[in-house]
N, C-alpha and C positions, 0 to 999 in steps of 0.2 A: 508460356507467359513468364517473363522475367520479373522477379519480385524483390523489392528492397524492403527490409525491415529496419526501422529507425527507432532507437531506444536512447534515452538521455545519457546514461552512463552505466557501465557494467563492471562493478567492483564487489559484488556479493549477490546472494540469492535471497532477495526479499520478495514481497508480493508481486511487484511489477515484473521481476525477472521470472517468476513462475508462470506468468502469462506469456512472456516471450518464449519460454521453454516450450509451451504448447504450440506456438506459432512455428518454432523451429522444427517441431515434429510434423506439423501439417505441411510445411514447405521446406524440406531439407536442402533444396537447391537454391534457396534465397541467399542474398548477401545482407549481412547485418551491418548497420552503420551506427556508430556510437561515439560520443565525445571522448570517452575515457575507458580504458580496458585494463582489467586485471584478470587474465584468463584462468589463473590458478584458483580463483574463488568462485568459479562458475560450475554449473552442472555439466556433465558430459554432453548433453543434448545441445547446449549453447556453445560450449568450448570447441566442439568439432566444426562449427560453422566457419565459413569465410567471414571475417570481421574486419571492417575498415574503420579507422579511428580519425579523429581530428587533430590539428596541431596542439590541442590541449595536452595530448599524450606526452609531448616533449617539453612542456613548460616546467620551470622549477617548482618543486613541492606539490605538483599536481596530484600525485597519488594520495597524499594525506590532507591537503588543504585546497582541494579543487573548488569548493564552494566560494572561495575568495575570488575566483575568476568569473563569477556569475555574470557580471556586465558584458563579458565577451561571448557568452553562450549563444545569443541570437545570431551573431555574425558567423560563428563557428558552424552552427547547424546548417546555415544557408550555404556554406561552402561545399557541402557534400555534392559530389558529381553523380547525379542520378540519371544521366542521359542513358537511354537504351532500356530503361525499366518500364514495364507496363503497369505495375501496381506498386505504390509506395504505402506501406502500412506502418504507422507510428504507434508506439505505446508510450504515452507522454504524460509526465507530471510536471515538466518544466518547459523545455523548448523543442522537443522532438517533433511535435506536430507542425512546426514551422519550416521543416525541410521542404525545399522547392521541387515538386514533382515536375518532370518534363512535359512538354506539350503532348496532349493526347493520352497521358497516363491518368489513372485514378488515384486519388489520395484519400485513404481511409484512416481514421484515428480511433484507437481504443484509449479513451481519456481516463487516466487515473485521478486527475483533478486539474483544473486550471492552476497556473503557477502559484503554488501555495505561499511562496516566500513574499509575494507582493500583493496578494488579494486577501488571504484569510488568516495566516499565522505569522504576520510580520512581527508582532510583539513578542511571540514565543522565540522567534529566531534572532531578532535584532534589538529587543527591548533593553538589553543590558549595555548597549553601545553608548548610552547617554547622549552627550552633545554630538557624537559622531553620527547618530541616527539622523539628525537634521541635515548634516552635510551630505548624507547618502540619499536623501529623499529625491533629488533630481534623477538619480540613477533608477530608483524604483519607479518613478513616473515614466521614464523612458521604457522600462521593461513592461509596464502595464500597457502603454501605447502599442509597443511591438506585439505583445501577446494578443491583443484584440485584432490588430490588423492582419497578423499572420493566420488567424483562425479562418479567414476567408479562403485560404489555400486548401482547406479540407472539404472533400465532397460529401462524406457521410461520417456521422459521429456515433460512437458506441461508448456508453458510460459504464463504470464498474458498479454503480449503485444509483438509487433514486436521489440520494444526496448530491452526488456528482452531476447527475442529469440536471438537477435544479441549478447548480452552479454554472453549468455550461449555458443554460438559458439566460441566467442573470448577467454573466460576464460577456459572453460571446453573442447572445441573442440567436442561438442555434438550438434546434431540436436534436435530441439524442435518444437512441434506443438504449435499453438497459440489459446488460448481461453480467451477472455477478461472477467474479473470478472463481477459479476452481479450488477445491481442497482435495488433496490426494487421500481419499478415504480408504484406498487400498493399502496405503502405507501407515497412516495414522489410525491405529486400531486400539481397542481396549486391551489391557494386559490382564494377567491372571490374578494379580494382587489387588488389594483395596487401596483406598486413599491413605497417603502418608500424613505426616504432621506439618507439612509446609504448604504455603501458597507460592504461586509461580507467575512470573512475567517474562515474556520473550519479546524482545524489541530491539530495534536500532536505538542506541543511546544518544538521542538528539532532543533538543528542547521541547518541540511541540508534542512529543509522546507523553510528557508530564509524568515521568517516572519519579520525579521528586515528590509528588503527592503520595505515591505508593510507599516510598522510603519513609517519609514522615509519619504516615498512617501506621505502618508496622513498627516503627520506633515507639509510637504511642501505645500500640497494642501489646508490644513485647512478644509478638508471634513471629515464627520463622517465615521469611520471604526470600526466595531465590530468584535472581534476575539474570537471564541469559542475554548476551548481546555485547556489541562493541560500539564505540562512537565517541564523539568529542565531549559528551557529558559524563564520561566515566569518572574522571577525576572529581568533579563536583559531587556526583552521587556517592562516591566512596567517602568523601569528607562528611556527607550528611548521614551516612549509614551508621546505625547503632549495631550492637552485637547480634541482634536477631536477623539482620539483613546481610545476605551474601551475594556478591557480584561474581558470577561464574565465567564471564567473558564469552568468547566464541565457543560453540559446541557443535558437534556433528548432528545431522538430522536424526540419527539413531539415538544419540544421547538425549536430544530434545524430546523425542517420542517417549523415552523412559521417564523423563521428568514430567511430561504431561500425564502419563499414566499414574504416577505416584502422588500428584499434588492433591490437596484438599479442594482447591478451586483455582481457576486462572484469573489473574487480575489485569484489567485493561483500562487504564485511567485516562487515556487521551481521547480527543475527538478525531476520529479517523474518517478518511474518505470511504473506506470499506472495512478493512482489517481481516486478514486471513488467519491470524493466530487464534482468535476465538473459535473459529471453525475447526482448526486442528485440535484444539483442546476438547471440543465437543465430540469430534470423531473418536477421540480416545476415551469418551464417556465421562468427561469432567465438566462441572458447571463453570460458568463465567460470571465474574463480578465486573461490570463495565459502566463507564460513564454513559449516561442515557441520551447521548446525542450522536449524530453522524451515522456511519455505516453499521455500528453495533446494533442499532435498532432494527436492522434488516436481517440480522443473523442470529440474534439471541432472543429467546422467548422468555419474557419476564415472568418469573414465578415457576417456570417449567424447566428451562435449561440454564437459568442464571438469574441474577438480580441486577437492577440498575441503581445507580446513585445519581442525584440530580445537580450536584455542585462540585466543581473541581477543587475540592478542599480536603485536606487530610481527615478532618472529622467526619465528613460525609462518607468517604471511602471506608473509614474505620467502622462506622455504623452499619454500612452494607455488609462488611465482612462478618460482623456479629450476627446480623439478620440471616445471612446465608448459612452460618454455622448452626442456626436453630431449625433450618429447613431440611427436608429430605428430597434429594434429586435422583431421578431414575437414570442411570447411565445409558440404558437402551433408548430413552427418549432423546437424550443429547446426541447419541449416535445417529438416530434416524433423522434428526434435524440437519445434521451436517451432511448426510448422504444426499440431500436435495441439491447440494452444490458439488457433487462428485465430478472428478476430472473427465471421465468419458462423456458424461452428459454435456459438460461445458464444451468439449472439443467439437462435438457434433453440432451444437447450436452456433458456435463461432464459425464453423465451416459454412453453415447455412446462411448466416448473416453476411459473410463475405461474398458468397455467390450472389445473393440478392442485391447487395450494395454495388457490385460490379456491373449490374444491368442498367443502372442509372441513378440519378440523384434522388433525394427524398427519403423519407423514413420508411422502415419496414411496416407492413400492415399490422403486425402483432409484436410488440416488444417482448424480448425473452426474459422471463422471470421464473425462478424455480417454483414449482407448485407448492401450495401449502400456505400456512399462516405467515404473515409478515408484520413487522413493526411499522409504525408510522414513520415515513421519511422526515428527516429534519435537515435544516441547512443553516449554517452560520450566516450572520448579517441579514437575516430575514428573507432569503430567497425562497 
């Protein structure tokens, strides 16, 4: 069976790319299709694959300012020549699910979220545009129409969380099974030392991650915060940061693991579709301080492996940091919670879902969810 994997863009190893990495291990003979590629920033499992790119790869400034080409993305993904493939499997948070499978092929989508730029986080991405936002609204309306119409090309849906499954139903009117993404619990393990004197955030530096809340909170607390990551928000965050906040930029996985092991707690201020970094921190035995909406409610056990705060405001996060500092967290409990999402478990469940979905349309009889306690799913905009 010839398999095409379709991913929005490949210029780093974030949560979506770690899912793709598992697919590349399951299907080493597959051909990866992506709008944009920077092979040097990928894991060996992805980088060794045959990867085909779109014309975006050759457009000016596409490596650093590719998001400005967003209106072109639908047409670019539709241009992929997928003739001869029997299975088209997309890992999509933007347009990948709109790739046109050839006649007779199955199209499966592991949905990270419906297009967040136009459905859920427009203010976070574009709120600073002022009057230009009104001029861009027709483009957003076009993208919303395309996003809904292209959803009909997918035969079976898999969501990364209950939160995303609710969004898929609200936006596309499609049912989705749920399989939470994997954490590499074999790599992210507790260290020999105890907690250090700093808190930690690991994230792409983009607006909807709301790292500005963390910076302002730790400025107020005058407590050390280390932030790992790169992105267009770095300049703004550096300007906001007081002397207790340190922006570390890009770090290797090994360096990040040591930072997890040494932090007092991991800070997660955004509303995420799922969020793999809180699980990596818990796998290293550290508690999580998270905004209490979105995917974090499915991975963090309030009062056991972390604490939630209920408003995206610096004062609310600061209060949660102080509350967490007065609590005792068991590193073994955090570790066991993360192990429910371990990579080998995920790989086998994903393989089983694909086999079942290839047999015909419709939902699987039993959605895949890690055993054990879950938080209540939440969804923005009342889904």
